[in-house]
PAZAPA-4460 file (N, C-alpha, C; in steps of 0.05 Angstrom, whole numbers, plus 32768, in hexadecimal, padded with zeros to 4 digits):
% residues 141
    n_x    n_y    n_z   ca_x   ca_y   ca_z    c_x    c_y    c_z   seq   type   mol
   7E17   7EFE   7EC8   7E21   7F00   7EE2   7E42   7F0E   7ECF     1      M     A
   7E3F   7F2E   7ED9   7E56   7F2F   7ECC   7E73   7F3A   7ED7     2      G     A
   7E80   7F47   7ED3   7E9F   7F3C   7ED6   7E9D   7F4E   7EFE     3      E     A
   7E94   7F61   7EFF   7E92   7F6E   7F18   7E85   7F5A   7F22     4      F     A
   7E68   7F41   7F20   7E61   7F31   7F34   7E7A   7F22   7F39     5      D     A
   7E86   7F21   7F25   7E9B   7F05   7F1C   7EAF   7F07   7F38     6      L     A
   7EB7   7F1F   7F3D   7ED3   7F2C   7F4A   7EC6   7F35   7F66     7      A     A
   7EB3   7F37   7F6C   7E98   7F37   7F89   7EA1   7F1E   7F99     8      I     A
   7E96   7F12   7F86   7E90   7EEE   7F88   7EA6   7EE9   7F94     9      G     A
   7EC1   7EE5   7F82   7EE3   7EDA   7F8A   7EEE   7EEA   7F9F    10      A     A
   7EE4   7F07   7FAC   7EF6   7F16   7FBE   7EE3   7F0D   7FD7    11      I     A
   7EC4   7F06   7FD0   7EC1   7EF8   7FE1   7EC1   7EDA   7FEE    12      A     A
   7ED0   7EC4   7FD6   7ECB   7EB0   7FDE   7EE3   7E9D   7FFB    13      G     A
   7EE1   7E89   7FFD   7EF7   7E85   801A   7F08   7E85   8012    14      K     A
   7F20   7E8D   7FF7   7F32   7E89   7FF4   7F39   7EA5   7FFF    15      A     A
   7F25   7EB9   7FFA   7F33   7ED9   7FFE   7F1E   7EDA   8019    16      Y     A
   7F0D   7EE7   801B   7F01   7EF1   8035   7EF6   7EE7   8042    17      V     A
   7EEF   7ED3   8037   7ED0   7EBB   804F   7EBC   7ECB   804D    18      N     A
   7EAA   7EDB   8041   7E91   7EE8   8047   7E76   7EE7   8034    19      T     A
   7E67   7EF1   8037   7E52   7EEF   802F   7E5A   7F03   800E    20      S     A
   7E47   7EFF   7FFC   7E51   7F0D   7FDC   7E46   7F2D   7FE5    21      V     A
   7E37   7F2D   7FF5   7E1A   7F43   7FF3   7E37   7F54   800B    22      D     A
   7E3D   7F4B   801B   7E59   7F59   802D   7E6B   7F61   801F    23      A     A
   7E73   7F62   8010   7E88   7F68   7FFD   7E7D   7F83   7FF8    24      I     A
   7E5F   7F7C   7FDF   7E55   7F87   7FD0   7E4A   7FA3   7FDD    25      N     A
   7E47   7FA2   7FF6   7E39   7FBC   8001   7E54   7FC8   800B    26      Q     A
   7E6B   7FBE   800B   7E89   7FD0   8014   7E8B   7FD8   7FF9    27      R     A
   7E8A   7FD6   7FDF   7E94   7FD9   7FD8   7E81   7FF7   7FCC    28      I     A
   7E6A   7FEE   7FCD   7E54   7FFA   7FC1   7E53   8019   7FD3    29      L     A
   7E65   8018   7FF0   7E66   8031   7FFB   7E59   8028   8011    30      G     A
   7E4E   801C   8024   7E30   800B   8030   7E45   8002   8047    31      R     A
   7E36   8004   8064   7E47   800A   807F   7E3F   8004   8089    32      Y     A
   7E40   7FF6   8097   7E34   7FEF   80B4   7E46   7FE7   80CD    33      S     A
   7E4B   7FF5   80E6   7E52   7FF3   80F8   7E55   7FD7   810B    34      N     A
   7E4B   7FC4   80FF   7E47   7FA4   8100   7E33   7F9A   811B    35      G     A
   7E2B   7FAF   812E   7E1E   7FA4   8144   7E03   7F9D   8139    36      V     A
   7E04   7F84   8155   7DEB   7F6A   8141   7DD1   7F79   8140    37      G     A
   7DB6   7F73   813F   7DA0   7F7B   813D   7D99   7F8D   8133    38      G     A
   7DA8   7F95   811D   7D9C   7FB0   810C   7DA7   7FCE   8117    39      G     A
   7DAA   7FCA   812D   7DAB   7FE3   8140   7DCA   7FFB   813C    40      Q     A
   7DDA   7FE2   8134   7DEE   7FF1   8132   7DF2   800A   8120    41      G     A
   7E08   8013   8112   7E05   8030   810A   7DFC   8028   80E3    42      K     A
   7DF3   803E   80DC   7E03   802B   80B8   7E00   8043   80A8    43      T     A
   7E0B   804F   809A   7E11   8064   808A   7E1C   805B   8065    44      W     A
   7E1F   8072   805E   7E2E   806C   803A   7E43   807D   803E    45      D     A
   7E55   806D   802B   7E6A   808A   802C   7E6E   8090   800C    46      D     A
   7E6E   80A7   8017   7E6D   80AE   7FF4   7E8C   80B1   7FE5    47      P     A
   7E9E   80A6   7FF4   7EBA   809A   7FEE   7EB6   8081   7FEA    48      N     A
   7EB1   806D   7FE7   7EA8   8062   7FDB   7EBA   804C   7FCB    49      H     A
   7EC0   8031   7FCD   7EDE   802F   7FBD   7ECB   8032   7F97    50      M     A
   7EE0   803A   7F91   7ECD   8044   7F72   7EEB   8031   7F63    51      K     A
   7EDC   802E   7F46   7EE8   801F   7F2F   7EED   8035   7F1B    52      F     A
   7F01   8033   7F0F   7F0A   804F   7EF4   7EFF   806E   7F08    53      F     A
   7EE5   806E   7F01   7ED8   8086   7F0E   7EDC   80A1   7EF9    54      N     A
   7EE0   8093   7EE7   7EE7   80A1   7EC4   7F09   80A7   7EC6    55      D     A
   7F1D   809F   7ED5   7F31   80A4   7ED9   7F39   80AE   7EEC    56      G     A
   7F26   80BA   7F0A   7F33   80C9   7F11   7F42   80B3   7F28    57      A     A
   7F35   80A0   7F21   7F40   8085   7F38   7F60   8071   7F30    58      V     A
   7F5E   8073   7F20   7F73   8068   7F18   7F9A   807A   7F11    59      N     A
   7F8D   8091   7F12   7FA3   80AC   7EFF   7FB8   809E   7F16    60      F     A
   7FD8   80A4   7F0D   7FEE   80A2   7F1F   7FF7   80B2   7F24    61      P     A
   7FEE   80BF   7F3D   7FEF   80D8   7F4D   800F   80CC   7F54    62      Y     A
   801F   80E7   7F4F   803E   80E9   7F52   8041   80EF   7F7C    63      L     A
   802F   80EF   7F84   8023   80F8   7FA3   8024   80E2   7FAA    64      S     A
   800F   80C5   7F9B   800B   80AF   7FA5   8021   809A   7FA9    65      D     A
   8032   80A0   7F96   8051   8090   7F91   8063   80A2   7FA4    66      G     A
   8061   80B2   7FB1   8075   80BE   7FC0   8067   80AE   7FD7    67      M     A
   804E   80B0   7FDC   804B   80AB   7FF9   8052   8092   8006    68      W     A
   8049   8077   7FE5   805D   805D   7FEA   8079   805D   7FF4    69      F     A
   8091   806F   7FE4   80A7   8071   7FF3   80A4   807F   8005    70      L     A
   809B   8090   8019   8099   8099   8029   8096   807E   8041    71      T     A
   8087   806F   803D   807A   8057   8049   809B   8045   8050    72      Q     A
   809F   8043   802E   80BE   802B   8031   80D5   803F   8043    73      H     A
   80DE   8059   8041   80EB   805E   8058   80DC   8059   8076    74      K     A
   80CF   805D   807D   80C4   8062   808E   80C6   8040   80A0    75      R     A
   80C0   8030   8091   80C8   8017   80A3   80E2   800D   8087    76      W     A
   80F4   8019   808D   810E   800B   808A   8116   8007   8069    77      G     A
   8101   7FFD   8058   8109   7FF8   803C   8121   8005   802D    78      L     A
   811A   8021   8030   812E   803C   8028   8141   8041   8044    79      L     A
   815A   803F   8034   8167   804B   8049   816C   8068   8048    80      K     A
   816B   8077   8033   816D   808D   8032   8154   8096   802B    81      S     A
   8154   80AF   8027   813F   80BF   8016   8141   80CA   7FF8    82      H     A
   812F   80AF   7FE1   8130   80BA   7FCB   812D   80CD   7FC3    83      P     A
   8133   80D9   7FA6   8124   80ED   7F9F   8104   80E3   7F94    84      D     A
   80FB   80F1   7FB2   80D2   80E2   7FA3   80C5   80ED   7F94    85      Y     A
   80CE   8102   7F84   80B8   810D   7F6D   80CA   8100   7F57    86      L     A
   80E5   80F8   7F56   80EB   80EF   7F3A   80E5   80D1   7F3A    87      A     A
   80EB   80BD   7F4D   80E3   80A8   7F4F   80C6   80AA   7F4E    88      V     A
   80B4   80BA   7F51   8095   80B4   7F51   8091   80B6   7F32    89      A     A
   80A4   80CE   7F26   80A0   80CC   7F13   80A4   80BF   7EF7    90      R     A
   80C3   80AA   7F00   80C8   8099   7EF0   80B4   8089   7EF0    91      Q     A
   80A8   807A   7F05   8095   8062   7F10   8077   8068   7EFD    92      V     A
   806D   8082   7F06   8058   8087   7EFB   8046   8089   7EEB    93      N     A
   805B   8095   7EDF   805C   809B   7EB7   8040   80AD   7EB8    94      Q     A
   8031   80C0   7EC6   8026   80C8   7EBE   8027   80D8   7E9E    95      V     A
   802F   80E5   7E92   802E   80E5   7E72   8029   80D6   7E68    96      D     A
   8032   80C4   7E76   8022   80A4   7E59   8010   8098   7E60    97      L     A
   8004   80A2   7E78   7FEB   80A1   7E7E   7FD9   80AB   7E7E    98      Y     A
   7FE2   80CE   7E80   7FD3   80E5   7E62   7FC4   80E4   7E47    99      R     A
   7FE1   80D8   7E38   7FE3   80CC   7E2A   7FCA   80BF   7E1E   100      S     A
   7FCD   80AF   7E28   7FC7   8094   7E1C   7F9D   8098   7E2F   101      V     A
   7FA3   80AE   7E36   7F7B   80B2   7E47   7F78   80C9   7E3A   102      A     A
   7F82   80D6   7E2D   7F79   80EC   7E18   7F71   80DB   7E06   103      S     A
   7F7E   80C8   7DFA   7F73   80B6   7DDF   7F5B   80AE   7DE6   104      A     A
   7F5C   80A2   7DF8   7F40   808B   7E01   7F29   80A9   7E0E   105      M     A
   7F37   80C7   7E08   7F19   80D4   7E1A   7F13   80D1   7E38   106      K     A
   7F2D   80D3   7E3E   7F25   80CA   7E63   7F28   80E4   7E6D   107      V     A
   7F29   80F8   7E7F   7F25   8101   7E91   7F3C   8101   7EA2   108      N     A
   7F53   8112   7EA4   7F66   8105   7EBA   7F64   8122   7EC3   109      V     A
   7F73   8127   7EE2   7F77   8139   7EF1   7F88   8146   7EE7   110      P     A
   7F89   815F   7EF1   7F9A   817C   7EE4   7FB0   8175   7EFB   111      K     A
   7FBA   8167   7F0A   7FD1   816B   7F1F   7FD8   8153   7F25   112      D     A
   7FEC   8153   7F2D   7FF9   812B   7F31   7FFC   8134   7F42   113      V     A
   7FFF   8146   7F65   7FFB   8141   7F7F   7FD9   814A   7F7C   114      L     A
   7FE4   8136   7F9A   7FBD   8130   7FAA   7FC1   813D   7FCA   115      R     A
   7FAD   8145   7FD2   7FB4   814A   7FF4   7FA3   812C   8003   116      T     A
   7FAC   811E   8011   7F96   8111   8024   7F9E   8113   8037   117      S     A
   7F83   810A   803F   7F87   8104   805E   7F83   80E5   8072   118      K     A
   7F9C   80E2   8075   7F9B   80C4   8073   7F85   80B8   8095   119      L     A
   7F8E   809B   809A   7F82   8098   80B0   7F86   8095   80C6   120      I     A
   7FA0   80AA   80D0   7FA8   80AD   80E2   7FA3   80CF   80F2   121      D     A
   7F98   80DE   80D7   7F94   80F8   80CE   7FAF   8102   80CC   122      G     A
   7FC0   80FE   80C4   7FD2   8113   80BA   7FD3   8115   8094   123      V     A
   7FD8   8133   8092   7FCF   8135   807D   7FE1   812E   806B   124      V     A
   7FE6   811D   804B   7FFC   811E   8035   7FF8   8133   8022   125      W     A
   8008   813C   801F   8008   814B   8007   8023   814A   7FF1   126      D     A
   802F   8135   7FF5   804B   8139   7FED   8066   814B   7FEF   127      G     A
   8059   8163   7FF1   806A   8179   7FF3   808E   8174   7FFC   128      K     A
   8081   816B   8018   809C   8160   802A   809E   814A   802A   129      D     A
   80A9   813A   801D   80A2   8114   801C   80BD   810F   8036   130      P     A
   80CE   811F   8039   80E5   811C   8044   80DC   8114   8070   131      A     A
   80D6   812B   8067   80C3   8132   8082   80AE   811B   808C   132      R     A
   8097   811D   8077   8086   8105   807E   8096   80EB   8083   133      Y     A
   80A7   80E0   8072   80B5   80CB   8077   80C0   80CA   808E   134      A     A
   80CB   80E2   80A7   80E5   80DE   80BC   80C6   80EA   80D4   135      D     A
   80AD   80EB   80C9   80A1   80EF   80EC   8089   80DC   80F1   136      G     A
   8089   80CD   80EA   807F   80B4   80F7   8092   80B2   8114   137      F     A
   807D   80AF   8121   808E   80A1   8144   808F   8083   813E   138      K     A
   8075   8071   8132   8081   805C   812D   8091   8056   810A   139      I     A
   80AA   8045   8117   80B1   803E   80FC   80CB   802D   80FD   140      K     A
   80D1   801E   80E7   80F1   800A   80E8   80F7   8017   80F7   141      A     A
***
């Protein structure tokens, strides 16, 4: 049993999700079912399933991701005023350090430190105007 199997077993256990190992494994592999009984529900494979490392693409410290977290802190009142989103993300995410180590390990890294993400609410986050984004939610603190 490898480390991956041990991790899936731990996640599936009573202390966490309390389900079968197969249920967790299928989700990690991107295999989904809408849960309708008797095998009559919709099933599909998600090409954007949970990925681990993926040659450096998964854990790259995108500045836009760090900035997004800050927008949520502002949205929910954890930050009283807008910070310099990009400066804080640069200080926390340490992209230059990541690139240096990745280069030494011969791991590919994305060229751009910002990325665009279409989130669950359909809004596109691109990091270009974080203050407007943070203030634009109908639901907030």
